[in-house]
N, C-alpha and C positions, 0 to 999 in steps of 0.2 A: 458653588464652584470655587469660590475663594477659600472656603474652609477646607475643601479637598486639596487645594494647592498647598495650603499651609501644612496640612498633615503629611503631604507627600515630600515636602522639602525640609521640614524641621529637623529630621534625623541627620541627613547629610550636612546641613548647616552646623548642627551641634558637633558632629564628628570633626569637621574642618576646624571649628573653634578649639576643640580639645587638642587636636594635633598641632595646631599653631601654637597653643600655650605650652605644650610639652616641648616642642622644638625650641621655642624661645627660652624656656627655663634651662634646657640643656646647654644652649649657647652661652647663657649667663653663667652657668655653673663652670664651664670650661674656660671662660674669659680670663686671660692673664696667666693661665697655666701652660705647662709644657705639653699637656695632652691636646691642647687646641691645635697644634701643628699636626699631630697624628690624626685628629678628626678631619682636618682639611684634606689630608692625604687620602683618607677613606672616601670622602665626598668626590674627590677627583677620580678615584678608581671606579666608583659607582657611575659617574658620568661616562667614563671610558667604556664601561660594560654596556651601558644603554646605547652608546654609539655603535659598538660592535654588534649588538643585537639588531639595531636598525639596518645596518649594511650587511648583515649576515656574514661576518668574518668567522670562518670555521675554526681556525687555530686559536684566535683570541677568545672566542666563546668557550672553547674547551679549557683554556688556561684559567679563565675567570670562574668557570663552574667548579674546577678543582680547588681554586683559591678560596671561594666562598664556602666550600664544604668544611674548611677548618677555620673559618673566620670567627666563629663564636668563641673558640678557645683562644685565638689570637687577641680578640677584643678584651677578654677577661684578663689576659696577661698584660696587655698594653695599658689598660685603664684600671688596673687593680687598685692603685692608691686612690683614684678619684671615686671608684665604686665604694670603697671602704669609707671614704669621707662622706659620700652621699648617704649611705646607710646610717652613719653616725648622726648626720643632720636630722634624719627622720626620727631617730631616737631621742634627740635633744629638743625637738620642736615643741613649743608650748601650744596647747589647744586653744587657749584664749590669748590673743595678742594684747600686749599692754601699750596703749598710747595715752600718755598722761594728758589730762585736760589743761588747757592753756592757763586757767586761773590757778591750778594746783602746781604747775610746773615752773611758772615764772620765777618764783623765789629760789628754787633749787638751781635753776640754770644761771641766775644772776650770781648766787653764792659761788657756784662752780667757776664761772668766768672770773669773778673777783679773786678767787683763790689762785687761779692760773696766772692772773696779772701780778699778784703779790709774789708768787714763786719766781716769775721771770725777773722782777725787780730785785729780788734777793739772790738771784743766780742759783736757784735750787731746782733740781730736776724732779719730774713727777711722771707717773704712768697711771692713767685712770681709764677704766672701762665702764661704759653705761650699757646695761642689758637692754636689748630691744625685744626681738621675738625669740631668738635662740637662748635657751637656758644656760646660765653660767655657773650652775650649782657645783659642777665638778671642779671648777677653778676656785670657787669660794672655799671649798674644803681644804685647799692648799694653804690658806692664810688664817688669820685670826678674826673671829666674828666680832663685828663692831655694833651693827644694828643701831645706827644713830642718824638723826636728821643731818642734812648737809649743811655744813658751816665752814666758811672760808678759813677761819682760824684753826679749826680742827684739821682740815686737809693740809694746811701749811705745817701744822705741828707734826703730822704723820710723816711728811717728806723732809723734815729737818734732819740733817746728818746726826748720827749717834742715836737716833730713835731706832729701836729694834725692827720697826716695820718699814723703814724708809726705802729699803732696797727693792721691795716687791711692788705690786700694783694694788690700787684701790678699786673695788667693784661696787658700782651703784645699781641698786635694783629698786624699781618702783619709787624713785625719788628719795631713797635713803642709802646711806653708806652701809652696805651689807658686810663687807670684810676688807681688811687691809693686809699688806704683806703677802699678797697672792702671787703665785708663780704662773706665768703665761708661757705657751709654747713659742720657741723661736722660729722665725720664718725658715722654710725649707730651701728657698732659692739661694744658692751659694753666691751668686753674682750680686744680689742685693745686700746680702749680709755684710759685705765689705764696705758698703757705702754708708751704713747707718750704725749708730751706737746700739748698746744692748736694749735700751728701752724701746727704741724705734723698731728693732728686730722683733722684740716680744709683741709689740702692738700689731705689726704686720702679720706675725704668726697667728695671733688670736683672730685677726680679721680674715685669715684664710679659712678658719674653722667655724666662725660664728658671724652673725650680723651685728655684733656689738659696735657701739661708737667708741673709738679709742682716742684719748687725748694724751699727747706726749709734750712735756715741757723739758726743753734741753737746757741743762745747766751750763754747757760749753758755749752755746750760741745765744742763750737767753731768749728763745723764741718758742712759740706754741704751734703744734701741728695737730691736725685732726685726721684720723684715718677711719674710713668706712668702706667695707667690702673691698679692701685692697686699694681704694682710691685715696690719694694723699693730698691733703690741703695744708700746705706748708707756710710757715711764717705769717700766721694770722694774729690779729690782736684780740683782746678780750671781747670787744663788741662784735667782731666778725665771728668769733667762736660761738657767742650767744645766739646770733642769727642763724648760723649753720646748724646748730643743734636743734633749734626750733624747726628749721626747714626739713631736716632728716626725720624728725618725729612728726612732720606734717602738722605743725601747730600754727602755721601762718596761712 
């Protein structure tokens, strides 16, 4: 009897879990974008449609039926940038996720934190991206290949003024400096772009398109910021940076 009940209910339970995951991922994807407001509007219209169905409002039902007949085209138009971005995410997704082991990552995180601390003390700016799950290979192609172990002195040298690579970003892949002088996309939100400098806007822009960890050292304010999935951790010190990187890589 118990076996029969398990067989009877496992499919609906699996379907509910899959639907919950899909809806959750959609909400995460739209979080912080202008499309989120349009999505809320669509949900309100759906609720209104269900209410009109429940109370059998003839005119409202007729209007909603006509509206939903063209809804597929409307959704494609409204969410065109987000759909394109989502397809790009699928194309860039790595099959095997890289999560460095704690013993292998401690050195590179400490060297990275030390480099940022030295940069702030010397009032030098920096932009560093750490690849997580989404591939950064297309951005690596915009810079110069370095392929070196992470060293605080090397990072500081890259971002020293008059160095040909100091204006771009450094990309770290699998605990190594993959490239320097890389070009990142600027954030598309015009309201935010007036509040931050070029490095911050580039970091926010890359965080819109990938799940990379972005570190920005401001030469004007001599502070460190960490950006991950458009979340901003501002004015942190080297130790806080080290702990936050470990947390985001789930090393603690």
